[in-house]
Phi, psi and omega in degrees: 000148179239148169244157189232150174208132173264140178225155175260134176231158179246127178260119184260357182179182181262190183294336180276007181061031175268119182292134176234182174298133180299141180239124176277136179228151175252127180241154176256120175264137179243133181240127174281133176285121182264342180201153179222137175242185178295330186253340187209165170257150177242125179244154177290128180226168177242127004273353181223166180295151179253140177256122183246120181299141175287335176290111189268021176265140183085185185278146178218165176285323181218158186233160182283338179234153178293327181296316179292322179295320181291321177298316178298321178300316179298315180295317178300321180291323177298315177302314182298317178299314180298320178295316181292324176297316179298316180296320179296318178298314179295322179293319178296321177295318177297321178297319177296318177299317179301314182296318188273340187229037181304312184296318180294322180292324178292333182281350181293000000 
């Protein structure tokens, strides 16, 4: 039996190690189930094995179907975008404080 997970990777160049514009790619990871219990699947992981709940509701590291894995990938990316937007907004506010209050900040 296999479990599935989609991940995004960035390709920075070709085989000759010549840097090009980074290209985002979506890859499908396949995990062989090495053991199964009543409640979970066990897949080989680094540095230790991962236990994946058989209850497929909610988030999991890997899924029994490609469709569920792809849906999870979409949800993870939306979360990631929201986190990065929030970080960018806070960084821009800090940058404005830096620009407008350099002297006050140095006096602290």
